N, C-alpha and C positions, 0 to 999 in steps of 0.2 A: 504494500500500500504506500502510495506517495502522500506526503503531507502538503497541504495548501501553503504556498509561500505568501506571507503577509508583510514581509519587509520589502522596501523599495527594490524593484527588480526590472524596471523598464529602461532600456537604453534611450537616452535623449527624451526623457519623460515630458519635458516642457514642449518639445516639438510635437509629440503625440497629442498632448492636451490641446495645442493650437489646431492640429489637424481635426481632432474630434469636434471642437467648437466650430470650425469652418464647415464641417459636414452638416451641422445643424442650422447654419446661417440661412435665414429666409424661410425656414420650414414652419408650418403651423404647429401648434402643440400636439395635435394628433399625429402629424407626420413625424415630428421629432420623437414622440413616444414609440412609434412604429420602427423608426430607425434604431432606437435603443434596444427594442425587443429583438430585432433581427441581428444586431451586433452581439447581444448576449447569446443567442442561439448559435451563431457562427463560432464564437469563442468557446462555448460549451462543447460543441462538436469537435473543435480542435483539441481541447483538453481530453475529452473522451472518458476519463477516469471517473466513474460514478461516485467513488468515495471522496475524491477531491471536489467534485461538483456539490456534493452534500455539505462538505466543510465550507465551501464558498457561500452557499445559501445561508447557513447558520451564521457565518461571519457578517454577512450583509444585513441580517435581521437585527443585529445588536445596535 
């Protein structure tokens, strides 16, 4: 079993954050929410490990 990484682990995190904000620019609230949902599903599929995904859900609920 792999543990969820909760420490900073994104290369060029500020660049990613700017890219994420740019992807939402000009979207309605509904379209922005839909983009977030699709992104979560794409990343969850990439992770693939159900235990890690469960850990992530629990961490996000806090």
